[in-house]
N, CA, C and O of each residue as an XYZ file, in Angstrom:
876
protein
N       0.842     -1.199      0.000
C       0.000      0.000      0.000
C       0.878      1.250      0.000
O       1.896      1.307      0.690
N       0.473      2.241     -0.776
C       1.244      3.478     -0.877
C       0.846      4.424      0.259
O       0.193      5.444      0.037
N       1.254      4.065      1.478
C       0.958      4.870      2.660
C       2.267      5.400      3.233
O       3.342      4.899      2.902
N       2.175      6.415      4.094
C       3.369      7.099      4.578
C       4.388      6.169      5.240
O       5.576      6.294      4.942
N       3.994      5.243      6.121
C       5.014      4.354      6.704
C       5.793      3.579      5.645
O       7.010      3.430      5.759
N       5.097      3.081      4.606
C       5.787      2.348      3.539
C       6.661      3.274      2.695
O       7.712      2.857      2.209
N       6.240      4.518      2.519
C       7.056      5.476      1.773
C       8.365      5.748      2.513
O       9.431      5.832      1.903
N       8.268      5.885      3.832
C       9.474      6.104      4.635
C      10.403      4.903      4.533
O      11.616      5.059      4.390
N       9.830      3.697      4.606
C      10.635      2.478      4.505
C      11.341      2.407      3.144
O      12.537      2.121      3.081
N      10.612      2.665      2.071
C      11.209      2.548      0.726
C      12.302      3.603      0.522
O      13.351      3.316     -0.055
N      12.049      4.805      0.995
C      13.050      5.868      0.859
C      14.313      5.531      1.646
O      15.425      5.763      1.173
N      14.138      4.983      2.846
C      15.292      4.637      3.681
C      16.080      3.491      3.072
O      17.310      3.505      3.089
N      15.380      2.496      2.531
C      16.063      1.380      1.876
C      16.849      1.856      0.662
O      17.957      1.385      0.405
N      16.267      2.793     -0.082
C      16.963      3.318     -1.268
C      18.257      4.027     -0.877
O      19.264      3.909     -1.575
N      18.237      4.760      0.230
C      19.452      5.457      0.656
C      20.561      4.471      1.016
O      21.742      4.775      0.847
N      20.185      3.290      1.513
C      21.180      2.284      1.874
C      21.808      1.617      0.647
O      22.880      1.020      0.741
N      21.141      1.720     -0.494
C      21.649      1.093     -1.712
C      22.664      1.960     -2.441
O      23.174      1.572     -3.492
N      22.959      3.135     -1.887
C      23.981      3.986     -2.495
C      25.310      3.228     -2.538
O      25.682      2.585     -1.557
N      26.027      3.295     -3.660
C      27.320      2.584     -3.757
C      28.352      3.085     -2.756
O      29.347      2.407     -2.501
N      28.124      4.260     -2.189
C      29.068      4.798     -1.224
C      28.816      4.293      0.196
O      29.585      4.591      1.110
N      27.737      3.526      0.380
C      27.451      2.957      1.695
C      28.101      1.583      1.776
O      27.721      0.692      1.017
N      29.074      1.377      2.673
C      29.825      0.107      2.721
C      29.055     -1.005      3.432
O      29.318     -1.309      4.595
N      28.109     -1.602      2.724
C      27.346     -2.712      3.289
C      27.964     -4.039      2.871
O      28.514     -4.169      1.778
N      27.861     -5.015      3.756
C      28.247     -6.373      3.409
C      27.402     -6.840      2.223
O      26.236     -6.466      2.102
N      27.987     -7.647      1.361
C      27.290     -8.061      0.137
C      25.959     -8.746      0.435
O      24.961     -8.464     -0.228
N      25.931     -9.629      1.409
C      24.687    -10.340      1.717
C      23.623     -9.380      2.254
O      22.444     -9.503      1.923
N      24.047     -8.425      3.082
C      23.097     -7.446      3.623
C      22.570     -6.552      2.509
O      21.382     -6.232      2.472
N      23.468     -6.145      1.589
C      23.025     -5.321      0.468
C      21.991     -6.065     -0.377
O      21.044     -5.465     -0.885
N      22.183     -7.376     -0.520
C      21.211     -8.161     -1.268
C      19.860     -8.192     -0.583
O      18.825     -8.120     -1.245
N      19.859     -8.298      0.739
C      18.597     -8.294      1.487
C      17.908     -6.937      1.400
O      16.685     -6.862      1.273
N      18.699     -5.861      1.468
C      18.134     -4.516      1.348
C      17.508     -4.329     -0.026
O      16.411     -3.784     -0.144
N      18.207     -4.780     -1.068
C      17.690     -4.647     -2.442
C      16.393     -5.451     -2.605
O      15.452     -4.999     -3.257
N      16.357     -6.644     -2.006
C      15.155     -7.474     -2.102
C      13.979     -6.802     -1.399
O      12.862     -6.803     -1.916
N      14.227     -6.228     -0.219
C      13.162     -5.539      0.507
C      12.684     -4.313     -0.262
O      11.493     -4.000     -0.275
N      13.624     -3.624     -0.899
C      13.258     -2.440     -1.686
C      12.353     -2.828     -2.860
O      11.384     -2.132     -3.165
N      12.676     -3.934     -3.504
C      11.867     -4.362     -4.644
C      10.473     -4.817     -4.222
O       9.513     -4.671     -4.978
N      10.364     -5.365     -3.021
C       9.043     -5.794     -2.548
C       8.108     -4.608     -2.332
O       6.893     -4.776     -2.218
N       8.685     -3.411     -2.277
C       7.871     -2.202     -2.096
C       7.655     -1.472     -3.422
O       7.364     -0.276     -3.433
N       7.797     -2.189     -4.536
C       7.479     -1.591     -5.844
C       6.040     -1.082     -5.835
O       5.135     -1.741     -5.321
N       5.848      0.092     -6.408
C       4.516      0.690     -6.402
C       4.318      1.667     -5.273
O       3.342      2.418     -5.262
N       5.240      1.669     -4.315
C       5.177      2.621     -3.202
C       6.028      3.835     -3.558
O       7.170      3.690     -3.994
N       5.484      5.008     -3.376
C       6.213      6.237     -3.690
C       7.318      6.484     -2.671
O       7.252      6.021     -1.532
N       8.325      7.218     -3.104
C       9.334      7.686     -2.159
C       8.941      9.074     -1.672
O       8.161      9.775     -2.317
N       9.487      9.457     -0.535
C       9.127     10.728      0.070
C      10.404     11.437      0.506
O      11.386     10.789      0.866
N      10.390     12.746      0.472
C      11.537     13.502      0.965
C      11.454     13.538      2.496
O      10.538     14.126      3.070
N      12.412     12.909      3.124
C      12.368     12.782      4.576
C      12.828     14.069      5.245
O      13.893     14.606      4.939
N      12.003     14.548      6.162
C      12.324     15.688      7.000
C      12.108     15.293      8.451
O      11.584     14.217      8.740
N      12.508     16.160      9.350
C      12.382     15.838     10.765
C      10.927     15.597     11.163
O      10.646     14.726     11.985
N       9.991     16.373     10.578
C       8.593     16.235     10.980
C       7.857     15.136     10.227
O       6.697     14.856     10.528
N       8.518     14.502      9.244
C       7.845     13.437      8.491
C       7.447     12.289      9.404
O       6.347     11.748      9.286
N       8.340     11.918     10.314
C       8.065     10.789     11.200
C       6.926     11.103     12.171
O       6.182     10.208     12.572
N       6.795     12.368     12.543
C       5.711     12.750     13.447
C       4.349     12.730     12.799
O       3.333     12.780     13.492
N       4.307     12.659     11.472
C       3.038     12.635     10.755
C       2.459     11.231     10.631
O       1.322     11.064     10.190
N       3.230     10.230     11.017
C       2.786      8.835     10.877
C       1.736      8.506     11.933
O       1.930      8.777     13.118
N       0.633      7.926     11.500
C      -0.421      7.436     12.387
C      -0.482      5.923     12.247
O      -0.940      5.406     11.229
N      -0.018      5.214     13.276
C       0.086      3.758     13.158
C      -1.186      3.027     13.547
O      -1.539      2.028     12.918
N      -1.885      3.506     14.575
C      -3.096      2.827     15.007
C      -2.825      1.384     15.388
O      -1.935      1.105     16.191
N      -3.595      0.464     14.811
C      -3.451     -0.954     15.129
C      -2.251     -1.603     14.468
O      -1.996     -2.787     14.686
N      -1.504     -0.849     13.661
C      -0.336     -1.408     12.973
C       0.963     -1.126     13.722
O       2.048     -1.304     13.168
N       0.865     -0.692     14.965
C       2.046     -0.306     15.729
C       3.063     -1.434     15.810
O       4.255     -1.202     15.607
N       2.618     -2.645     16.101
C       3.541     -3.770     16.255
C       4.333     -4.026     14.977
O       5.488     -4.449     15.035
N       3.718     -3.773     13.828
C       4.376     -4.049     12.555
C       5.430     -2.994     12.242
O       6.525     -3.315     11.781
N       5.092     -1.734     12.496
C       5.915     -0.636     12.000
C       6.835      0.023     13.022
O       7.817      0.657     12.634
N       6.548     -0.108     14.311
C       7.259      0.707     15.304
C       8.776      0.539     15.202
O       9.505      1.526     15.109
N       9.248     -0.697     15.219
C      10.691     -0.927     15.188
C      11.288     -0.498     13.847
O      12.349      0.124     13.814
N      10.613     -0.827     12.741
C      11.133     -0.477     11.428
C      11.281      1.028     11.268
O      12.286      1.502     10.739
N      10.284      1.780     11.722
C      10.342      3.231     11.594
C      11.378      3.832     12.537
O      11.952      4.880     12.242
N      11.618      3.175     13.665
C      12.673      3.642     14.568
C      14.039      3.524     13.896
O      14.888      4.403     14.047
N      14.250      2.433     13.153
C      15.503      2.258     12.419
C      15.610      3.318     11.321
O      16.683      3.882     11.105
N      14.501      3.588     10.627
C      14.507      4.616      9.581
C      14.827      5.988     10.173
O      15.580      6.767      9.588
N      14.254      6.269     11.326
C      14.538      7.551     11.994
C      16.019      7.650     12.328
O      16.627      8.708     12.163
N      16.603      6.545     12.798
C      18.024      6.542     13.144
C      18.881      6.791     11.899
O      19.857      7.539     11.955
N      18.517      6.167     10.782
C      19.247      6.385      9.529
C      19.146      7.843      9.094
O      20.130      8.452      8.674
N      17.938      8.389      9.202
C      17.734      9.781      8.797
C      18.559     10.727      9.652
O      19.164     11.666      9.135
N      18.589     10.487     10.965
C      19.354     11.341     11.870
C      20.856     11.243     11.603
O      21.603     12.193     11.837
N      21.282     10.094     11.116
C      22.717      9.863     10.929
C      23.204     10.206      9.523
O      24.405     10.176      9.254
N      22.267     10.534      8.621
C      22.636     10.775      7.233
C      23.275     12.154      7.062
O      22.827     13.141      7.645
N      24.313     12.197      6.262
C      24.966     13.452      5.896
C      25.070     13.493      4.367
O      25.599     12.570      3.749
N      24.561     14.568      3.768
C      24.573     14.707      2.316
C      25.663     15.691      1.917
O      25.717     16.816      2.416
N      26.530     15.251      1.011
C      27.576     16.123      0.470
C      26.922     17.101     -0.507
O      26.367     16.685     -1.524
N      26.987     18.394     -0.202
C      26.310     19.391     -1.021
C      26.881     19.466     -2.442
O      26.165     19.836     -3.372
N      28.144     19.123     -2.619
C      28.770     19.203     -3.942
C      28.396     18.026     -4.830
O      28.100     18.199     -6.012
N      28.411     16.824     -4.252
C      28.169     15.615     -5.053
C      26.748     15.082     -4.921
O      26.266     14.368     -5.800
N      26.072     15.428     -3.817
C      24.736     14.898     -3.583
C      24.734     13.502     -3.003
O      23.670     12.927     -2.774
N      25.922     12.941     -2.759
C      26.020     11.595     -2.208
C      25.728     11.617     -0.706
O      26.008     12.593     -0.009
N      25.158     10.510     -0.236
C      24.818     10.386      1.174
C      25.816      9.474      1.886
O      26.182      8.413      1.381
N      26.236      9.903      3.044
C      27.084      9.064      3.902
C      26.466      9.091      5.293
O      25.634      9.949      5.591
N      26.870      8.156      6.141
C      26.303      8.072      7.477
C      27.397      8.232      8.521
O      28.437      7.576      8.464
N      27.140      9.122      9.478
C      28.068      9.251     10.593
C      27.828      8.107     11.570
O      26.754      7.504     11.576
N      28.804      7.818     12.378
C      28.711      6.724     13.341
C      27.837      7.171     14.514
O      28.302      7.878     15.408
N      26.558      6.752     14.505
C      25.627      7.189     15.541
C      26.004      6.646     16.915
O      25.501      7.119     17.934
N      26.896      5.645     16.939
C      27.286      5.071     18.225
C      28.092      6.054     19.067
O      28.299      5.836     20.261
N      28.540      7.128     18.444
C      29.276      8.156     19.175
C      28.344      9.207     19.786
O      28.781     10.054     20.565
N      27.075      9.147     19.430
C      26.103     10.142     19.876
C      25.333      9.593     21.079
O      24.516      8.683     20.941
N      25.599     10.150     22.244
C      24.985      9.634     23.468
C      23.464      9.757     23.437
O      22.758      8.826     23.827
N      22.953     10.908     22.973
C      21.505     11.119     22.954
C      20.811     10.115     22.035
O      19.754      9.582     22.371
N      21.416      9.864     20.870
C      20.831      8.903     19.925
C      20.855      7.495     20.500
O      19.880      6.755     20.368
N      21.957      7.118     21.135
C      22.051      5.788     21.716
C      21.066      5.621     22.876
O      20.520      4.539     23.092
N      20.850      6.712     23.618
C      19.881      6.661     24.718
C      18.481      6.350     24.167
O      17.774      5.491     24.694
N      18.097      7.058     23.110
C      16.775      6.812     22.531
C      16.695      5.405     21.941
O      15.666      4.740     22.052
N      17.778      4.957     21.316
C      17.797      3.605     20.755
C      17.595      2.572     21.857
O      16.877      1.590     21.665
N      18.223      2.787     23.006
C      18.066      1.862     24.124
C      16.625      1.860     24.620
O      16.070      0.802     24.914
N      16.017      3.047     24.715
C      14.616      3.133     25.126
C      13.716      2.378     24.155
O      12.819      1.645     24.572
N      13.963      2.562     22.843
C      13.160      1.854     21.838
C      13.379      0.343     21.921
O      12.452     -0.441     21.719
N      14.632     -0.058     22.226
C      14.916     -1.489     22.368
C      14.117     -2.085     23.526
O      13.507     -3.144     23.380
N      14.119     -1.409     24.668
C      13.390     -1.925     25.832
C      11.902     -2.026     25.512
O      11.256     -3.021     25.839
N      11.361     -0.987     24.871
C       9.946     -1.014     24.488
C       9.666     -2.180     23.544
O       8.724     -2.945     23.752
N      10.492     -2.308     22.504
C      10.286     -3.375     21.536
C      10.450     -4.758     22.137
O       9.750     -5.693     21.750
N      11.377     -4.895     23.088
C      11.593     -6.187     23.735
C      10.323     -6.651     24.438
O       9.902     -7.797     24.277
N       9.712     -5.758     25.218
C       8.507     -6.156     25.954
C       7.305     -6.330     25.029
O       6.418     -7.133     25.321
N       7.258     -5.596     23.924
C       6.169     -5.793     22.971
C       6.279     -7.144     22.270
O       5.268     -7.764     21.943
N       7.499     -7.591     22.043
C       7.712     -8.801     21.249
C       7.822    -10.067     22.077
O       7.330    -11.116     21.659
N       8.454     -9.997     23.242
C       8.863    -11.195     23.954
C       7.920    -11.657     25.065
O       8.178    -12.686     25.690
N       6.843    -10.929     25.325
C       5.949    -11.363     26.393
C       4.504    -10.985     26.052
O       4.254    -10.106     25.227
N       3.565    -11.665     26.704
C       2.141    -11.403     26.492
C       1.408    -11.173     27.813
O       0.178    -11.139     27.839
N       2.153    -11.016     28.906
C       1.524    -10.801     30.211
C       1.095     -9.345     30.365
O       0.022     -9.062     30.899
N       1.933     -8.426     29.898
C       1.694     -7.004     30.112
C       1.301     -6.299     28.814
O       1.744     -6.660     27.724
N       0.461     -5.292     28.970
C       0.219     -4.339     27.892
C       1.307     -3.279     27.989
O       1.545     -2.721     29.060
N       1.961     -3.005     26.876
C       3.057     -2.042     26.862
C       2.525     -0.667     26.481
O       1.903     -0.503     25.431
N       2.774      0.324     27.341
C       2.305      1.702     27.123
C       0.824      1.710     26.740
O       0.483      2.034     25.603
N      -0.059      1.355     27.679
C      -1.493      1.219     27.377
C      -2.056      2.453     26.668
O      -1.890      3.587     27.116
N      -2.718      2.192     25.563
C      -3.311      3.282     24.809
C      -2.295      4.184     24.145
O      -2.642      5.256     23.651
N      -1.034      3.759     24.129
C       0.004      4.596     23.542
C       0.318      5.827     24.379
O       0.960      6.759     23.894
N      -0.128      5.839     25.632
C       0.065      7.010     26.489
C       1.126      6.735     27.548
O       1.052      5.754     28.287
N       2.114      7.625     27.603
C       3.155      7.513     28.625
C       3.206      8.752     29.515
O       3.932      8.778     30.508
N       2.440      9.769     29.159
C       2.461     11.017     29.930
C       1.712     10.833     31.241
O       0.658     10.199     31.288
N       2.268     11.392     32.294
C       1.694     11.282     33.632
C       1.341     12.675     34.123
O       2.177     13.578     34.117
N       0.096     12.841     34.547
C      -0.366     14.147     35.006
C       0.054     14.393     36.454
O       0.049     13.483     37.283
N       0.411     15.624     36.732
C       0.723     16.008     38.115
C      -0.560     16.093     38.921
O      -1.615     16.437     38.387
N      -0.472     15.784     40.186
C      -1.609     15.908     41.087
C      -1.291     16.946     42.154
O      -0.143     17.363     42.305
N      -2.317     17.359     42.895
C      -2.109     18.334     43.956
C      -2.609     19.710     43.549
O      -2.917     19.953     42.382
N      -2.684     20.597     44.515
C      -3.254     21.920     44.291
C      -2.430     22.728     43.290
O      -2.994     23.456     42.473
N      -1.115     22.609     43.345
C      -0.264     23.382     42.443
C      -0.492     23.009     40.993
O      -0.378     23.849     40.101
N      -0.818     21.736     40.759
C      -0.989     21.265     39.387
C      -2.318     21.699     38.784
O      -2.463     21.692     37.561
N      -3.289     22.076     39.608
C      -4.594     22.477     39.095
C      -4.636     23.947     38.711
O      -5.554     24.368     38.007
N      -3.674     24.734     39.153
C      -3.617     26.148     38.825
C      -2.977     26.334     37.450
O      -1.875     25.839     37.212
N      -3.649     27.034     36.551
C      -3.174     27.180     35.175
C      -1.791     27.823     35.118
O      -0.945     27.395     34.332
N      -1.555     28.829     35.927
C      -0.259     29.513     35.918
C       0.859     28.575     36.352
O       1.957     28.614     35.797
N       0.582     27.737     37.338
C       1.593     26.797     37.807
C       1.852     25.691     36.787
O       2.993     25.262     36.616
N       0.794     25.225     36.101
C       0.958     24.148     35.123
C       1.927     24.538     34.020
O       2.648     23.685     33.501
N       1.956     25.815     33.655
C       2.847     26.269     32.600
C       4.310     26.180     33.019
O       5.201     26.117     32.172
N       4.552     26.174     34.323
C       5.932     26.146     34.830
C       6.393     24.743     35.219
O       7.590     24.494     35.367
N       5.438     23.831     35.384
C       5.781     22.479     35.825
C       6.228     21.647     34.627
O       5.533     21.620     33.611
N       7.368     20.969     34.721
C       7.828     20.148     33.590
C       6.889     18.973     33.313
O       6.220     18.464     34.213
N       6.858     18.561     32.060
C       6.014     17.431     31.665
C       6.631     16.143     32.186
O       7.846     15.958     32.123
N       5.796     15.262     32.696
C       6.251     13.932     33.110
C       5.840     12.919     32.044
O       4.656     12.765     31.746
N       6.808     12.247     31.486
C       6.533     11.202     30.487
C       7.432     10.012     30.767
O       8.653     10.092     30.636
N       6.816      8.920     31.149
C       7.573      7.705     31.453
C       8.155      7.117     30.177
O       7.621      7.327     29.088
N       9.244      6.384     30.317
C       9.856      5.741     29.153
C       9.045      4.525     28.715
O       8.731      4.377     27.534
N       8.707      3.658     29.662
C       7.936      2.449     29.349
C       6.993      2.166     30.526
O       7.397      2.234     31.687
N       5.742      1.852     30.210
C       4.763      1.469     31.235
C       4.230      0.084     30.886
O       3.794     -0.159     29.761
N       4.270     -0.814     31.855
C       3.755     -2.175     31.683
C       2.558     -2.357     32.608
O       2.617     -2.011     33.788
N       1.473     -2.901     32.065
C       0.272     -3.101     32.879
C      -0.310     -4.485     32.654
O      -0.377     -4.980     31.529
N      -0.730     -5.099     33.758
C      -1.494     -6.343     33.743
C      -2.496     -6.233     34.883
O      -2.406     -5.303     35.684
N      -3.449     -7.159     34.980
C      -4.389     -7.083     36.108
C      -3.698     -7.165     37.463
O      -4.217     -6.638     38.447
N      -2.541     -7.811     37.535
C      -1.870     -8.025     38.823
C      -0.791     -6.989     39.127
O      -0.505     -6.731     40.296
N      -0.181     -6.385     38.092
C       0.950     -5.486     38.333
C       0.917     -4.298     37.372
O       0.449     -4.400     36.238
N       1.429     -3.165     37.865
C       1.624     -1.986     37.025
C       3.041     -1.475     37.294
O       3.380     -1.112     38.421
N       3.857     -1.453     36.248
C       5.285     -1.170     36.405
C       5.686     -0.011     35.500
O       5.344      0.014     34.318
N       6.415      0.950     36.068
C       6.993      2.042     35.292
C       8.488      1.794     35.176
O       9.190      1.689     36.181
N       8.970      1.702     33.937
C      10.395      1.489     33.686
C      11.021      2.811     33.242
O      10.494      3.492     32.362
N      12.125      3.158     33.847
C      12.855      4.373     33.486
C      14.199      3.951     32.887
O      15.047      3.406     33.594
N      14.395      4.197     31.603
C      15.625      3.767     30.939
C      16.681      4.867     31.047
O      16.381      6.048     30.876
N      17.918      4.465     31.332
C      19.023      5.403     31.438
C      20.219      4.853     30.671
O      20.459      3.646     30.640
N      20.955      5.759     30.060
C      22.107      5.369     29.244
C      23.273      6.260     29.639
O      23.302      7.441     29.293
N      24.243      5.693     30.370
C      25.308      6.491     30.955
C      26.686      5.949     30.593
O      26.871      4.756     30.357
N      27.647      6.874     30.557
C      29.038      6.460     30.466
C      29.422      5.711     31.736
O      30.120      4.698     31.688
N      28.952      6.227     32.879
C      29.155      5.562     34.168
C      27.791      5.456     34.836
O      27.203      6.469     35.215
N      27.296      4.253     34.980
C      25.946      4.047     35.509
C      25.816      4.449     36.970
O      24.705      4.675     37.450
N      26.944      4.542     37.691
C      26.909      4.851     39.111
C      27.624      6.166     39.385
O      28.671      6.448     38.802
N      27.050      6.966     40.277
C      27.694      8.208     40.701
C      28.669      7.884     41.824
O      28.386      7.051     42.685
N      29.812      8.546     41.806
C      30.836      8.282     42.818
C      31.183      9.577     43.539
O      31.585     10.559     42.915
N      31.026      9.568     44.855
C      31.340     10.741     45.650
C      32.834     10.948     45.777
O      33.622     10.035     45.529
N      33.225     12.162     46.168
C      34.635     12.485     46.317
C      35.259     11.621     47.408
O      34.772     11.571     48.537
N      36.327     10.955     47.052
C      37.041     10.122     48.021
C      36.368      8.794     48.303
O      36.803      8.040     49.173
N      35.284      8.504     47.550
C      34.567      7.246     47.779
C      34.685      6.352     46.556
O      34.413      6.780     45.434
N      35.084      5.130     46.776
C      35.198      4.204     45.659
C      33.917      3.445     45.391
O      33.828      2.700     44.416
N      32.923      3.626     46.246
C      31.663      2.906     46.111
C      30.691      3.713     45.271
O      30.357      4.846     45.619
N      30.241      3.147     44.182
C      29.299      3.837     43.322
C      27.866      3.669     43.797
O      27.497      2.626     44.336
N      27.064      4.705     43.591
C      25.654      4.665     43.952
C      24.821      5.127     42.766
O      25.301      5.847     41.891
N      23.571      4.700     42.757
C      22.668      5.142     41.705
C      22.497      6.654     41.789
O      22.508      7.228     42.878
N      22.342      7.289     40.645
C      22.147      8.735     40.619
C      20.847      9.086     41.351
O      19.779      8.594     40.989
N      20.938      9.926     42.365
C      19.771     10.232     43.193
C      18.659     10.889     42.382
O      17.479     10.651     42.639
N      19.036     11.725     41.389
C      18.017     12.388     40.582
C      17.123     11.402     39.856
O      15.930     11.647     39.679
N      17.705     10.278     39.432
C      16.906      9.262     38.739
C      15.863      8.654     39.665
O      14.725      8.416     39.261
N      16.257      8.406     40.900
C      15.331      7.806     41.865
C      14.213      8.769     42.223
O      13.057      8.364     42.347
N      14.553     10.049     42.391
C      13.512     11.043     42.698
C      12.545     11.189     41.528
O      11.341     11.340     41.731
N      13.065     11.144     40.318
C      12.213     11.240     39.140
C      11.248     10.059     39.070
O      10.053     10.238     38.832
N      11.771      8.860     39.279
C      10.925      7.675     39.235
C       9.891      7.707     40.347
O       8.745      7.308     40.142
N      10.285      8.179     41.524
C       9.342      8.281     42.643
C       8.208      9.242     42.303
O       7.055      8.984     42.649
N       8.524     10.353     41.626
C       7.484     11.302     41.222
C       6.513     10.650     40.236
O       5.302     10.853     40.318
N       7.059      9.863     39.303
C       6.198      9.149     38.360
C       5.229      8.228     39.100
O       4.028      8.220     38.831
N       5.776      7.455     40.035
C       4.967      6.465     40.751
C       3.877      7.129     41.580
O       2.718      6.718     41.527
N       4.239      8.145     42.338
C       3.267      8.798     43.213
C       2.140      9.446     42.422
O       0.971      9.316     42.785
N       2.480     10.135     41.355
C       1.455     10.853     40.612
C       0.571      9.923     39.793
O      -0.637     10.144     39.710
N       1.144      8.892     39.189
C       0.291      7.973     38.423
C      -0.592      7.155     39.350
O      -1.731      6.846     39.000
N      -0.089      6.801     40.523
C      -0.902      6.069     41.484
C      -2.057      6.941     41.971
O      -3.177      6.457     42.139
N      -1.784      8.229     42.198
C      -2.840      9.136     42.650
C      -3.888      9.352     41.563
O      -5.074      9.491     41.861
N      -3.453      9.382     40.306
C      -4.389      9.565     39.201
C      -5.187      8.312     38.885
O      -6.314      8.390     38.395
N      -4.593      7.142     39.172
C      -5.237      5.870     38.850
C      -5.182      4.952     40.070
O      -4.453      3.959     40.068
N      -5.939      5.274     41.099
C      -5.845      4.505     42.343
C      -6.423      3.094     42.248
O      -6.032      2.210     43.010
N      -7.355      2.882     41.312
C      -7.967      1.552     41.189
C      -7.009      0.613     40.462
O      -6.412      0.975     39.448
N      -6.874     -0.579     40.990
C      -5.988     -1.558     40.367
C      -4.752     -1.788     41.199
O      -4.638     -1.305     42.325
N      -3.829     -2.532     40.627
C      -2.605     -2.891     41.350
C      -1.783     -1.645     41.662
O      -1.821     -0.657     40.929
N      -1.044     -1.714     42.757
C      -0.182     -0.603     43.131
C       0.989     -0.522     42.160
O       1.520     -1.539     41.714
N       1.378      0.710     41.842
C       2.462      0.908     40.880
C       3.822      0.544     41.472
O       4.111      0.800     42.641
N       4.641     -0.063     40.617
C       6.029     -0.372     40.964
C       6.941      0.350     39.979
O       6.514      0.747     38.895
N       8.200      0.513     40.370
C       9.134      1.181     39.480
C      10.459      0.446     39.379
O      10.870     -0.249     40.308
N      11.120      0.605     38.245
C      12.418     -0.020     38.057
C      13.233      0.811     37.066
O      12.685      1.352     36.106
N      14.540      0.909     37.302
C      15.454      1.597     36.387
C      16.169      0.571     35.510
O      16.765     -0.381     36.013
N      16.104      0.776     34.196
C      16.863     -0.054     33.255
C      18.067      0.771     32.813
O      17.919      1.743     32.071
N      19.255      0.387     33.265
C      20.447      1.187     33.018
C      21.387      0.445     32.084
O      21.712     -0.724     32.295
N      21.816      1.155     31.044
C      22.772      0.598     30.090
C      24.024      1.468     30.121
O      23.943      2.690     29.997
N      25.157      0.843     30.283
C      26.416      1.595     30.307
C      26.856      1.890     28.884
O      26.881      1.005     28.028
N      27.204      3.148     28.644
C      27.640      3.591     27.322
C      29.127      3.365     27.188
O      29.926      3.984     27.891
N      29.498      2.473     26.280
C      30.908      2.230     25.998
C      31.341      3.193     24.909
O      31.074      2.962     23.729
N      32.001      4.262     25.293
C      32.390      5.275     24.310
C      33.361      4.682     23.300
O      34.337      4.029     23.669
N      33.082      4.914     22.020
C      33.891      4.348     20.946
C      34.969      5.359     20.554
O      34.715      6.561     20.473
N      36.152      4.854     20.319
C      37.262      5.713     19.932
C      37.335      5.877     18.422
O      38.217      6.573     17.919
């Protein structure tokens, strides 16, 4: 079908077929085969807001991971203004990009590998603040938005996962060789738990967990 998600996929596959992209021969063959299977699908000029225009609905399981890879390719693409050729920078050097990739991996893992929990129910991860300060319009404009990384729900358990991607997963005090979890992360997760529990008191009590991945900086 000539729909936006397929257009993004075909355009991204075409960029990988550039002779200047050093792909393994077998991988290049798979990319070419996938590109041909999308014959009849238009290509689209990818911009930053193109991905935000995608409406997946019930097709989320099919497209979420694929479009995340396309987004990563788009973010990493560099076009030579003189030749028009596309090359890709090593996204593994970009901490922010790797952090988002890790978050998407955790989300995709729970969507694919288990059937006990609903992942991000209703596609909503935003958590509303509770309390008198949050009901005042002037205060709401100053309060930061709370958006959990991953929410898992079942009739028996409700879990908020906070993904973190650090060069050093543990904070170390001066003169102390013992590492501890970053206190700001724990306070953030506690705020998520308290406010979502207050907003949704019916059902299982909320639990929280930090998923931490150490960033191995590449030379």
